[in-house]
C-alpha positions in Angstrom: -58.1 47.9 43.9 -57.9 44.3 44.8 -61.1 42.2 45.4 -61.2 39.5 48.1 -63.7 36.9 49.2 -63.8 35.4 52.6 -66.0 32.5 53.7 -66.4 31.5 57.3 -68.3 28.7 58.9 -69.7 29.2 62.4 -70.9 26.6 65.0 -74.6 25.9 64.6 -75.4 25.4 68.3 -75.3 29.2 69.1 -78.4 31.3 68.6 -79.3 33.0 65.3 -78.8 36.4 66.9 -75.3 35.5 68.0 -74.4 34.1 64.6 -75.7 37.4 63.0 -73.6 39.4 65.5 -70.5 37.3 64.6 -71.0 38.0 60.9 -71.5 41.7 61.7 -68.3 41.6 63.8 -66.3 40.3 60.9 -67.7 43.1 58.6 -66.8 45.8 61.3 -63.3 44.3 61.7 -62.8 44.5 57.9 -64.0 48.1 57.8 -62.4 49.5 60.9 -59.2 47.5 61.4 -58.2 46.8 57.8 -59.8 49.8 56.1 -61.6 47.5 53.6 -64.6 48.4 51.6 -67.2 45.7 52.0 -69.2 45.1 48.9 -71.5 42.2 49.8 -72.3 40.0 52.7 -74.1 36.8 51.7 -75.5 34.8 54.7 -76.3 31.3 53.6 -77.5 30.1 57.0 -77.2 26.6 58.4 -76.3 24.0 55.9 -75.2 20.4 56.0 -71.4 20.0 55.9 -69.6 17.7 53.5 -67.9 16.0 56.5 -67.9 16.4 60.2 -66.2 19.6 61.5 -65.3 19.3 65.1 -68.2 16.8 65.5 -70.7 19.1 63.8 -72.6 17.9 60.7 -74.2 21.3 60.1 -72.8 24.8 60.3 -73.7 28.4 59.5 -72.1 29.7 56.3 -71.3 33.4 55.5 -69.5 34.8 52.4 -68.1 38.4 52.4 -66.8 40.2 49.3 -64.5 43.1 50.1 -61.9 45.3 48.4 -58.9 47.2 49.4 -55.3 48.1 48.6 -52.4 46.5 50.6 -54.6 44.9 53.2 -52.9 43.0 56.1 -54.9 39.8 55.8 -52.8 38.0 58.4 -54.7 40.1 61.0 -58.0 38.8 59.6 -56.7 35.2 59.9 -55.6 35.9 63.5 -59.1 37.2 64.2 -60.6 33.9 63.0 -58.1 31.8 65.0 -58.7 33.4 68.4 -62.5 33.1 68.2 -63.7 29.6 69.1 -67.1 30.1 67.3 -65.4 29.7 63.9 -65.0 26.2 62.6 -63.4 27.0 59.2 -62.5 30.0 57.1 -60.8 30.9 53.9 -59.9 34.2 52.3 -58.6 34.6 48.7 -58.2 37.2 46.1 -60.8 37.2 43.3 -58.6 38.1 40.3 -61.5 37.0 37.9 -63.7 39.7 39.4 -60.9 42.3 39.1 -60.4 41.5 35.4 -64.1 41.6 34.7 -64.3 45.0 36.4 -61.4 46.4 34.4 -62.9 45.1 31.2 -66.2 46.8 31.9 -64.6 50.1 32.8 -62.7 50.0 29.5 -66.0 49.5 27.6 -67.5 52.4 29.5 -64.6 54.6 28.6 -64.8 53.7 24.9 -68.6 54.3 24.8 -68.2 57.7 26.5 -65.3 58.9 24.3 -65.9 57.5 20.8 -63.2 58.8 18.5 -64.5 60.0 15.2 -62.4 59.0 12.3 -62.5 61.5 9.5 -61.1 60.6 6.2 
């Protein structure tokens, strides 16, 4: 199963409740429309941006980790594009986390099924 991370930045001039609803809306979209399994939602809150984004010097940051097989990520990109609240977003595959997970599962298999070598 593939692991993905998406980070999106929302305008800071909307209320905290609305920003929370936007983050929950992204999670629901991932679950219902894409069939993804959401592992973690990390809300960073309002932070200073490195450079002005559409005349904003601060923005609300959220990072979502999710997994799935054969997800249609272009529909997620379209979801971000049509909503004016989103300033920036980026989604990418976390191959490093996938490798780490496979490595751990192999260690668990070996520890559960130790082969006894008799000479």
